[in-house]
BAPADO-681557 format. One record per residue (C-alpha): z, y, x; residue in one letter. Coordinates in steps of 0.25 Angstrom, whole numbers. Layout:
BEGIN
<pz:Z; py:Y; px:X; resn:A>
...
# end
This chain:
BEGIN
<pz:66; py:8; px:26; resn:M>
<pz:54; py:9; px:17; resn:A>
<pz:46; py:0; px:9; resn:Q>
<pz:33; py:-2; px:15; resn:I>
<pz:27; py:-14; px:5; resn:G>
<pz:28; py:-22; px:-6; resn:T>
<pz:25; py:-37; px:-8; resn:F>
<pz:25; py:-48; px:-19; resn:T>
<pz:29; py:-65; px:-15; resn:R>
<pz:22; py:-75; px:-20; resn:D>
<pz:27; py:-88; px:-25; resn:E>
<pz:23; py:-93; px:-9; resn:N>
<pz:31; py:-84; px:-4; resn:G>
<pz:22; py:-74; px:3; resn:A>
<pz:22; py:-59; px:-1; resn:Y>
<pz:11; py:-49; px:-1; resn:A>
<pz:10; py:-36; px:-3; resn:G>
<pz:8; py:-19; px:4; resn:T>
<pz:13; py:-14; px:15; resn:I>
<pz:11; py:2; px:16; resn:K>
<pz:15; py:10; px:26; resn:T>
<pz:12; py:23; px:32; resn:L>
<pz:0; py:15; px:39; resn:T>
<pz:-2; py:1; px:34; resn:L>
<pz:-5; py:-3; px:19; resn:N>
<pz:-9; py:-18; px:18; resn:V>
<pz:-8; py:-29; px:10; resn:K>
<pz:3; py:-39; px:16; resn:A>
<pz:7; py:-53; px:13; resn:T>
<pz:20; py:-59; px:20; resn:I>
<pz:18; py:-75; px:20; resn:K>
<pz:28; py:-85; px:25; resn:P>
<pz:23; py:-92; px:37; resn:C>
<pz:28; py:-104; px:44; resn:N>
<pz:40; py:-101; px:56; resn:R>
<pz:37; py:-110; px:68; resn:D>
<pz:51; py:-104; px:74; resn:S>
<pz:63; py:-98; px:69; resn:D>
<pz:59; py:-84; px:72; resn:K>
<pz:45; py:-86; px:66; resn:A>
<pz:43; py:-76; px:55; resn:P>
<pz:44; py:-83; px:39; resn:D>
<pz:31; py:-74; px:34; resn:Y>
<pz:20; py:-67; px:41; resn:R>
<pz:15; py:-55; px:36; resn:V>
<pz:0; py:-52; px:34; resn:T>
<pz:-10; py:-39; px:30; resn:A>
<pz:-25; py:-42; px:28; resn:N>
<pz:-24; py:-53; px:36; resn:G>
<pz:-17; py:-50; px:50; resn:V>
<pz:-2; py:-53; px:52; resn:E>
<pz:8; py:-42; px:55; resn:F>
<pz:20; py:-48; px:51; resn:G>
<pz:31; py:-56; px:50; resn:A>
<pz:43; py:-59; px:41; resn:G>
<pz:56; py:-68; px:41; resn:W>
<pz:65; py:-71; px:30; resn:S>
<pz:78; py:-65; px:29; resn:R>
<pz:89; py:-64; px:21; resn:T>
<pz:99; py:-49; px:20; resn:A>
<pz:112; py:-51; px:25; resn:R>
<pz:118; py:-42; px:15; resn:E>
<pz:113; py:-45; px:3; resn:T>
<pz:106; py:-60; px:5; resn:G>
<pz:94; py:-56; px:3; resn:A>
<pz:79; py:-62; px:5; resn:E>
<pz:70; py:-53; px:14; resn:Y>
<pz:59; py:-54; px:24; resn:L>
<pz:60; py:-47; px:38; resn:S>
<pz:47; py:-41; px:42; resn:L>
<pz:41; py:-37; px:54; resn:K>
<pz:27; py:-30; px:53; resn:L>
<pz:19; py:-27; px:66; resn:D>
<pz:5; py:-21; px:68; resn:D>
<pz:-4; py:-15; px:80; resn:P>
<pz:-1; py:0; px:72; resn:S>
<pz:14; py:-1; px:71; resn:F>
<pz:21; py:5; px:82; resn:N>
<pz:32; py:-2; px:80; resn:A>
<pz:34; py:-18; px:70; resn:P>
<pz:40; py:-14; px:56; resn:V>
<pz:51; py:-23; px:51; resn:Y>
<pz:52; py:-24; px:37; resn:A>
<pz:58; py:-32; px:26; resn:S>
<pz:53; py:-39; px:14; resn:L>
<pz:64; py:-36; px:2; resn:I>
<pz:62; py:-43; px:-10; resn:Q>
<pz:61; py:-30; px:-22; resn:G>
<pz:61; py:-29; px:-37; resn:D>
<pz:50; py:-37; px:-46; resn:N>
<pz:47; py:-45; px:-35; resn:G>
<pz:42; py:-36; px:-26; resn:E>
<pz:46; py:-37; px:-12; resn:N>
<pz:47; py:-23; px:-3; resn:K>
<pz:42; py:-21; px:11; resn:L>
<pz:53; py:-13; px:17; resn:I>
<pz:52; py:-9; px:34; resn:W>
<pz:61; py:-4; px:44; resn:S>
<pz:59; py:-1; px:59; resn:R>
# end
């Protein structure tokens, strides 16, 4: 698993940062949203005004640490990218991807 982004959280619970991969280099936001069902996401991911992902609040079974489970997708991707936004050092949040 590799780190593809770094985000900071504001006082409203929204995250702002960048996502960088071999083909993607964008400033993105991860904002809380209203849920209309149990399976609806807790967060929406946008870049340049375009929504390209969703996130769900999760708790790690082993450590009890809270994190966001994200699903990012774009027509340029071969398949959706799954990532976790985890708390790092000094208030920094790391976006770690897996497939």
